C-alpha positions in Angstrom: -0.7 6.4 54.6 2.0 7.5 52.2 0.6 5.6 49.3 -2.9 6.9 50.0 -1.8 10.5 50.1 0.2 9.9 47.0 -2.8 8.6 45.1 -5.0 11.4 46.3 -2.5 14.0 45.1 -2.4 12.4 41.7 -6.1 12.0 41.3 -6.7 15.6 40.1 -4.0 15.3 37.5 -5.2 12.1 35.9 -8.4 13.3 34.3 -6.7 16.0 32.1 -4.2 13.4 31.0 -7.0 11.0 30.0 -8.9 13.8 28.3 -5.8 14.5 26.1 -5.9 10.8 25.0 -9.6 11.2 24.2 -8.6 14.2 21.9 -5.9 12.1 20.2 -8.4 9.3 19.6 -10.9 11.7 18.2 -8.5 13.4 15.8 -7.1 10.1 14.7 -10.4 8.7 13.4 -11.5 12.2 12.2 -8.5 12.3 9.9 -8.8 8.7 8.7 -12.5 9.0 8.0 -11.9 11.9 5.8 -9.7 9.9 3.4 -10.7 6.2 3.5 -14.3 6.6 2.1 -12.8 8.4 -0.9 -10.1 5.9 -1.8 -12.2 3.7 -4.2 -13.4 6.8 -6.0 -9.9 8.2 -6.3 -8.6 4.8 -7.6 -11.2 4.9 -10.4 -10.2 8.5 -11.3 -6.6 7.2 -11.7 -7.8 4.6 -14.1 -8.0 1.6 -11.7 -10.9 -0.9 -11.7 -13.0 -2.1 -8.9 -10.7 -5.2 -8.7 -7.7 -2.9 -8.1 -9.7 -1.0 -5.4 -10.5 -4.3 -3.7 -6.8 -5.4 -4.0 -5.7 -2.2 -2.3 -8.1 -2.8 0.6 -6.9 -6.5 0.9 -3.3 -5.5 1.0 -4.0 -3.1 3.9 -6.0 -5.8 5.7 -3.2 -8.4 5.3 -0.5 -6.0 6.6 -2.7 -5.1 9.6 -3.1 -8.8 10.3 0.7 -9.4 10.7 1.8 -6.0 12.0 -0.8 -5.4 14.8 0.6 -7.9 17.2 4.2 -7.0 16.5 3.6 -3.2 16.9 1.6 -3.8 20.1 4.4 -6.0 21.5 7.0 -3.5 20.5 5.1 -0.9 22.6 5.5 -3.3 25.6 9.2 -3.4 25.1 10.3 0.2 24.3 7.3 2.1 25.8 4.0 3.3 24.6 4.9 6.9 24.0 7.9 6.1 21.8 5.9 3.7 19.6 2.9 5.9 19.5 5.0 8.8 18.3 6.6 6.7 15.6 3.3 5.3 14.4 1.7 8.8 14.3 4.7 10.3 12.3 4.9 7.5 9.8 1.1 7.2 9.4 1.0 11.0 8.8 3.7 10.5 6.1 1.7 7.8 4.5 -1.4 9.9 4.2 0.7 12.8 3.0 2.1 10.4 0.3 -1.5 9.8 -0.8 -1.7 13.5 -1.5 1.1 13.1 -4.1 -0.2 9.8 -5.5 -0.8 10.5 -9.1 -0.6 6.9 -10.0 -1.8 3.5 -8.8 1.7 2.1 -7.7 2.4 5.2 -5.6 -1.1 4.9 -4.0 -0.5 1.2 -3.2 2.9 2.2 -1.7 1.2 4.7 0.6 -1.4 2.1 1.7 1.4 -0.4 2.4 3.0 2.0 4.8 -0.3 2.8 6.4 -1.1 -0.9 6.8 2.2 -1.5 8.7 2.1 1.5 11.0 -1.5 2.6 11.5 -2.1 1.2 15.0 -2.6 4.4 17.0 -6.0 3.2 18.3 -4.6 0.0 19.7 -1.7 1.7 21.4 -4.0 4.3 22.9 -6.2 1.6 24.3 -3.2 -0.1 25.8 -2.0 3.2 27.2 -5.4 3.9 28.8 -5.5 0.4 30.3 -2.1 1.1 31.9 -3.2 4.4 33.4 -6.6 3.5 34.9 -7.6 1.1 37.6 -9.5 -2.0 36.5 -12.8 -1.0 37.9 -12.8 2.2 35.9 -11.7 0.5 32.6 -15.1 -0.1 31.0 -16.2 3.5 31.6 -13.0 5.1 30.4 -12.7 2.7 27.4 -16.3 3.5 26.5 -15.7 7.2 26.5 -12.6 6.8 24.5 -14.6 4.8 21.9 -17.3 7.5 21.9 -14.8 10.2 21.3 -13.2 8.2 18.4 -16.7 7.4 17.0 -17.6 11.1 16.9 -14.5 11.7 14.9 -15.4 9.0 12.5 -18.9 10.5 12.1 -17.7 14.1 11.5 -14.8 13.3 9.2 -16.8 12.3 6.1 -18.9 15.4 6.4 -15.9 17.6 5.8 -14.4 15.4 3.2 -17.7 15.3 1.3 -17.5 19.0 1.0 -13.8 19.1 0.0 -14.0 16.4 -2.6 -16.3 18.5 -4.7 -13.6 21.1 -5.1 -10.7 20.8 -7.6 -8.1 18.5 -6.2 -10.3 17.7 -3.3 -8.8 14.3 -2.6 -5.3 15.6 -2.4 -6.4 18.5 -0.1 -8.2 16.0 2.1 -5.0 13.8 2.3 -2.8 16.7 3.2 -5.3 17.8 6.0 -5.2 14.2 7.3 -1.4 14.3 7.3 -1.4 17.6 9.2 -3.9 16.1 11.8 -1.5 13.2 12.4 1.4 15.5 13.0 -0.7 17.6 15.4 -1.5 14.4 17.2 2.2 13.6 17.3 2.9 17.0 18.9 0.2 16.3 21.5 1.7 12.9 22.4 5.2 14.4 22.5 4.0 16.9 25.2 2.1 14.3 27.3 3.5 14.2 30.9 4.6 10.6 30.4 6.5 10.4 33.7 3.3 11.3 35.5 1.8 7.8 35.0 5.2 6.2 35.1 5.4 7.2 38.7 1.9 5.9 39.7 2.3 2.9 42.0 1.7 -0.5 40.3 -0.7 -1.5 43.0 -3.0 1.4 42.0 -2.8 0.4 38.3 -3.6 -3.3 39.1 -0.6 -4.4 37.2 1.1 -7.8 37.5 4.5 -6.7 38.8 6.4 -6.8 42.1 7.6 -3.2 41.6 5.5 -1.0 43.9 7.8 1.8 44.9 7.5 5.2 43.4 11.0 6.2 44.6 12.6 3.3 42.7 10.7 4.2 39.5 11.8 7.8 39.7 15.4 6.8 40.4 15.5 4.4 37.6 14.0 6.9 35.2 16.6 9.5 36.2 19.4 7.0 35.7 18.2 6.4 32.2 18.4 10.2 31.5 21.9 10.5 33.0 23.5 7.4 31.6 23.6 6.0 28.1 25.8 2.9 29.1 23.6 1.5 31.9 20.7 -0.8 31.1 17.9 1.2 29.6 14.8 1.7 31.8 11.7 1.1 29.7 8.0 1.6 30.4 6.6 -1.8 30.1 2.8 -1.6 30.8 3.4 1.9 32.2 5.8 0.8 34.9 9.6 1.4 34.9 11.5 -1.8 34.4 15.3 -2.4 33.9 16.0 -4.1 30.7 19.1 -4.3 28.5 17.9 -3.2 25.1 21.1 -1.9 23.5 20.3 -3.4 20.1 17.5 -4.0 17.8 18.1 -7.7 18.1 17.4 -7.7 21.9 14.2 -5.8 21.2 13.2 -8.4 18.6 13.8 -11.1 21.2 11.6 -9.4 23.8 8.8 -8.9 21.2 9.1 -12.6 20.3 8.9 -13.6 24.0 5.7 -11.6 24.4 4.1 -13.1 21.4 5.2 -16.6 22.5 3.6 -16.0 25.9 0.4 -15.0 24.2 0.3 -18.1 22.0 0.5 -20.3 25.1 -2.1 -18.3 27.0 -5.7 -19.2 27.8 -7.2 -16.4 25.8 -8.1 -18.3 22.6 -11.7 -18.8 23.5 -12.1 -15.0 24.0 -10.3 -14.4 20.7 -12.7 -16.8 19.0 -15.7 -14.9 20.4 -14.2 -11.7 19.1 -13.6 -13.2 15.7 -17.2 -14.6 15.4 -18.9 -11.4 16.5 -16.6 -9.2 14.4 -17.3 -11.3 11.3 -21.0 -11.3 12.1 -21.1 -7.5 12.3 -19.0 -7.1 9.1 -21.3 -9.4 7.2 -24.3 -7.3 8.4 -22.8 -4.1 7.1 -21.1 -5.6 4.0 -24.2 -5.2 1.7 -26.3 -2.9 3.8 -26.6 -0.2 1.2 -27.3 -2.5 -1.7 -29.8 -4.6 0.3 -31.8 -1.6 1.6 -31.9 0.0 -1.8 -33.1 -3.2 -3.4 -35.6 -4.3 -0.8 -37.2 -1.0 0.1 -36.4 1.2 -2.9 -35.1 4.1 -0.7 -32.9 7.0 -1.8 -29.1 7.0 -1.2 -29.6 10.1 1.0 -31.9 8.2 3.3 -29.5 5.3 3.5 -26.7 7.8 4.4 -28.9 9.2 7.2 -29.5 5.7 8.4 -25.8 4.8 8.5 -25.0 8.1 10.3 -27.8 7.4 12.8 -26.4 4.0 13.6 -23.0 5.6 14.2 -24.6 8.2 16.5 -26.3 5.5 18.5 -23.0 3.6 18.9 -21.3 6.7 20.1 -24.0 7.5 22.7 -24.0 3.8 23.8 -20.2 4.1 24.5 -20.9 6.7 27.1 -23.4 4.4 28.9 -21.0 1.4 29.1 -19.7 2.3 32.6 -23.2 2.5 34.0 -24.4 -0.7 32.4 -21.4 -2.7 33.7 -22.2 -1.4 37.2 -25.8 -2.7 36.8 -24.3 -6.1 36.0 -21.8 -5.9 38.9 -19.0 -6.0 36.5 -19.9 -9.5 35.2 -18.6 -8.9 31.8 -19.2 -12.4 30.4 -22.9 -12.1 31.3 -23.3 -8.7 29.8 -21.5 -9.9 26.7 -23.8 -12.8 26.4 -26.9 -10.7 26.7 -25.6 -8.1 24.2 -24.7 -10.8 21.7 -28.2 -12.3 22.0 -29.6 -8.9 21.2 -27.3 -8.6 18.2 -28.3 -12.1 16.9 -32.0 -11.4 17.3 -31.7 -8.0 15.5 -29.8 -9.5 12.6 -32.6 -12.1 12.1 -35.3 -9.4 12.4 -33.5 -7.3 9.9 -33.2 -10.1 7.4 -37.0 -10.7 7.5 -38.0 -7.0 7.8 -40.8 -5.9 5.5 -40.7 -2.1 6.2 -38.0 0.5 6.6 -39.3 1.3 10.1 -38.2 -2.2 11.3 -34.8 -1.6 9.8 -34.5 1.7 11.8 -35.4 -0.3 15.0 -32.8 -2.9 14.2 -30.2 -0.3 13.5 -30.9 1.3 16.9 -30.6 -1.8 18.9 -27.6 -3.1 16.9 -25.8 0.2 17.5 -26.3 -0.3 21.2 -25.6 -4.1 21.4 -22.5 -4.2 19.2 -20.9 -1.2 21.1 -21.5 -2.8 24.5 -20.3 -6.1 23.3 -17.1 -4.7 21.9 -16.3 -3.0 25.2 -17.0 -6.2 27.1 -14.7 -8.2 24.9 -11.9 -5.7 25.4 -12.3 -5.8 29.2 -12.4 -9.6 29.2 -9.2 -9.8 27.2 -7.4 -7.4 29.5 -8.8 -9.1 32.6 -8.1 -12.7 31.4 -4.6 -11.6 30.1 -3.4 -11.1 33.7 0.4 -11.0 33.4 0.2 -10.8 29.6 1.7 -7.7 28.1 -1.2 -5.4 27.2 0.2 -4.0 24.0 0.7 -7.5 22.7 -2.8 -8.5 23.8 -4.6 -5.6 22.2 -2.5 -6.0 19.0 -3.4 -9.6 18.7 -7.1 -8.7 19.1 -6.7 -6.3 16.2 -5.1 -9.1 14.1 -8.2 -11.2 14.9 -10.4 -8.4 13.5 -8.2 -8.2 10.5 -8.8 -11.8 9.7 -12.6 -11.1 9.9 -12.2 -8.1 7.5 -10.4 -10.3 5.0 -13.0 -13.1 5.1 -16.2 -10.9 5.3 -16.2 -9.6 1.7 -15.6 -13.2 0.3 -18.3 -14.8 2.4 -20.7 -11.9 1.7 -20.2 -12.3 -2.1 -20.8 -16.0 -1.9 -24.0 -15.9 0.1 -25.4 -13.0 -1.9 -25.5 -15.3 -4.9 -28.4 -17.1 -3.1 -30.1 -14.2 -1.4 -29.7 -10.5 -0.8 -30.4 -11.2 2.9 -27.8 -13.9 3.0 -25.0 -11.9 4.7 -27.0 -10.8 7.8 -28.5 -14.4 8.1 -25.0 -15.8 8.0 -24.0 -13.2 10.6 -26.8 -14.2 12.8 -25.6 -17.9 12.6 -22.1 -16.9 13.5 -23.4 -14.8 16.4 -25.3 -17.8 17.6 -22.1 -19.9 17.6 -20.5 -17.2 19.7 -23.4 -17.2 22.1 -23.1 -21.0 22.6 -19.4 -20.5 23.4 -20.1 -17.7 25.8 -22.6 -19.8 27.6 -20.1 -22.6 28.1 -17.5 -20.0 29.4 -20.1 -18.5 31.7 -21.0 -21.8 33.2 -17.3 -22.7 33.7 -16.5 -19.4 35.4 -19.6 -19.6 37.6 -17.7 -22.3 39.6 -15.8 -20.3 42.2 -12.7 -22.5 42.4 -12.1 -22.7 38.6 -12.7 -18.9 38.2 -10.0 -18.1 40.8 -7.5 -20.4 39.2 -8.0 -18.9 35.7 -8.2 -15.3 36.6 -5.4 -15.1 39.1 
């Protein structure tokens, strides 16, 4: 009875907390989307070539590849709030440095810093997964993705206006820096102990600690003593660990990563990689292909891209309802959404009118969004005892590999056909569908499913 009343008392306080995290996610991508689309243009203004612009993008992608898992695991060791604050402050500094970048080397230095520390979205997702019960995860993650997508849609609108002014890029960079520091202030004021005290049973976490009194006592001991073992918030639950040195933190991060390497998640990561690469190939030459095939204006292409983003944001709000229709069978929903994605890429590659392209953009905006939410939920569910920050960070590293490979593969296949990238994307999506089918058949057997999931 005590735990029930405890949960009921906390229920009214949790939605405002989740809402604040939605706001942080919105502001994060709002600021980033103001600057990133202008980078290539600014590099040219500084005298750099297209090759230099591509090199800057590749450096960022490579750093994200290696730093995502490490930063995510670090958040498991020292606590989400601490790492989130650090990444927000240093990312804000990096974008502010862009505002002073009057040369290519200084701009590259700013992007190196961003590539190492810009992992706020990953940590926010891990934080949300700590806070909410498993059955609410698809809906909450979908709404978080929608809020972030809205920020990514609105950011370029403001930056497009500012860049026409004198020193527009520098102004935009400073505004982005300011937004990151505002986010840091919001995170600093979050009632972190509020979810620290939530019983582990309610959070569906893999831990034996299920006593709110113990959590509160340990947390207070951490405040009152600097010599006792530090109480950290691993996966949102207080745990007693001796982290008196950077070396011990590094060992803990290494243990988390080693556990991930020996996990049974590689099939899910392979699905994420194939579908991410397929989507990136589809969008890699979208503007060039539409302009060449249908002779439409750049303004219409911009409207079409924005329309796809709006459809994706709206679809994120629907994820919770869709998963309930499927009785939370994520692998089946992922399979169906991937089939839709594959079919739409094939249809787009053979389209003979712009109306068909609009139809494909509509369905793809829906299917890719639903599929992305399904993969996140599958990773967290299959991860079980795996540290969630490490898990989500590794997933971002998988996406970083796809981002590195997509431009190269797109350039090669475009030598043969302007429709080559989406066709290759459809082929990769088909490979993912075959893998999903085998996983679905395997987990349809009750005995095997229980062993793997629990």
